[in-house]
N, C-alpha and C positions, 0 to 999 in steps of 0.2 A: 382580262379573265385570268384567275389564279389556276395554275396547273395543279392537277390532282395526281397523287401517287399511290399505287398499290404495292410497289416494290421499294423497300427502303434503300437498297443498294443503288438502284436507278436514281432515286432522290439524291443520294450523296454524290453520285457521279455528275449529275446536272449541276449541283452547287459548285463542285470543283471546277467544271468547265466554265461556269459563269464567272468565277473568281479569276480564272485565267484570262477570260475575255476582258474583264475589267482591269487586269494588270495588278491584282492584289496578292500575288504569290509571296512578295517580299514585304508586304505590309498587310498581314492577314487580319484586318480589322473587321470585326463583326458589325460594328456600327456603320462603317463605310460601306460594307457589302449591302446592308439592309436599306441604305439610302439610295443605292445606285442600281440594284439588280433588276432585271427584267422579269416581271411577274408572269409573263406569258410563256417563258421558256425555262424558268428556274424557280426553286422553292425558297422560302424565307429561311434565314438562319435559325430562327426560333423554331420553325416547324421541323427542320432536320434534327436539331438537338432533342426536341420532344420525342420524335419518332425513334431515334437511335438510342436515347438514354445517355449520350455522351456529353462531355464538356467541350466547349469550343477549343480549348487547348489541345485536347486529345484528338479531335477531328482534324485540326491543322497539322498536328504531328503526323497523323496517318497520311495526309496529303503531301507531307514534306514541305509545307509552307512555313514562313517565319514572320515575325513581327519586327518592324524596324526599330532601331534604338531610340530611346527617349533622349532628351538633352543631357541627362545625367549619365549617359553611356550604358544604361541598363536596357535589356529587352523587355517588351511587354509579353502578351500571351504568344504561344507558339513555341518553336524550337529556339531556346535561348543559348544553348551551347552544344558543341559537338560531343557525341557519345561514341564510345568504342563500338565499332561495327562487329556484330556477331558473325562468326564463321559458320560453315555449314553444320558442323557438330553442335554448336550452340543452339541453332535453330531447330535441329532435329530433336534435341533433348527437351527444349522448351515446348515444342508442339506435342510430343509424346506425353509429357507431364500434364499438359493442359487437357488432352483427350482423356486421360485416366481420371483426372479431377472432374471433368464434365460428366463422365460415366457414373461416377460416385455420387455427385451432388445434383446432377440434372438441372442446371441453371437454364431457364426457359428464355430469358432475355439478357441483354448485355449488362444491365444494372445488377442483376443477381450474380452474374459471372464476376463482375468487377469487385463486388463487396468482399469476396473471400479468396480470389485467385492468388493474390500475393502471398497469403499465409500458406496456401497449399502448394504453390509452384515456386515461390520465391521471387517472382517478377510481377510488376503491375502491368495493367492494360496499356498505360501510356508508353512505357518502355517497349512493349511488344509491338505496338502500333508503329513506333519509330523505326522498327526493323522489319516491317511488312507483315507481321503476324496479327491480323485483325480478327474481330469477332465473326465477321462474314466468312472468312477463310476457315476458321476453326469449326464453325457451324456446318460448313459443307464437309469438311474432313471427318467430323464426328458421324455424319450420316453414312459416309462411305465406309467407315470402319465398323459401325455398330448396326447399321441398316435400320435406324429409327431416328425420328425427328425429336429434338429437345422441346420444340413447341409446335404442336400439330396445327395451330391456328395461324402460323407465319406464312404469308403469301409467297415468300421466296421458296418454300418447299416445292411448289410445283415446277419451278425452274430447275431445281436440283434433281428432281425425279426425272425430268425430261432429258437431262444431260448425263445422268448417272450411268446408263448402259454404255454410252459412247466412252465415257471416262474409264469405266471398268475395263473395256477392251484395250484401250490405250495403256492403262496401267499394267495389265497382264503382259502385254507385248514388251513393254519396257522392262518389267521384272524378269521375264523369261529370257530376255536377250542381254540383260545387264547393260542397257542403254543409258548413257549419261548426258548426251548432248542432242540438240536439234538435228545436227548433221548426221549423227549416228542413227537417229530415229528415221530420218527421211531415206537414207541409203539402205537400211535394213528393210524398210517397208517396201521399197521399190524392188529389192533383190528377192524377197520372199513372196511378194504379191499377196500378203495376208489381208483379210478384211478388217483393217483398223483405220481409224480416222487420220486424215492428213495433218501435218503440223499446222497448216493454215486453219483447218477446222478447230483444232485445239486452242489456237491463239485467239479465235473468235469467242470461244466459250470461257477462257480463263484469263485472268489478269496476270501480270508478270510474276507476282509472288506465288500464285497458284501453279503456274508453269514450273517455277523453281521447285516447289514441292513435288510435283509429279515426276521430275527427273532426279530428285535427290533423296526422297524418302521412299524406301522400299516396302516397308510393312506399316501401313497406316490404316 
């Protein structure tokens, strides 16, 4: 039985988990994945690419997977060379520029965003994905900043709405107390006994990049 998905992010996560199960992190071959994946627990590569509007290279870069070298010493799809890591200021600047661009142009899907973001922001989606700034992350941050969805028909909207009040409370607590780390958050929460979510709850709601944004970007 082929597994059906309503949430694109869950679909991507299942593909990533299946690639890890198959040991394809260092040989991120779409052909090999489609030959071996378990259809009962994971989506097809073609299905994920169609739903996300991404290229396989971009998706593998987002996952941090790479393609092994060919006999000629060159890499195939995936991460072919090391890139300079962006520092916190770089990430903040790119995210802020992306949100302004999104508010101006209102891209409803990743493909629309990808077409003109390089001209507007100066960085392409592939480079952003390699540094943890994904379409899913920006889509959530846009809703938190502007209070509206770019695509009212996206099923992920319901998940963002459910978590938004929790995240708002955490964000206000972090901003009001100038908290920068998990340890500071936990200690301050215990000391003040305010009604804010525990770090454990935040970790269940957010991925690592979203947690980074929460503690490093004050006005989003």
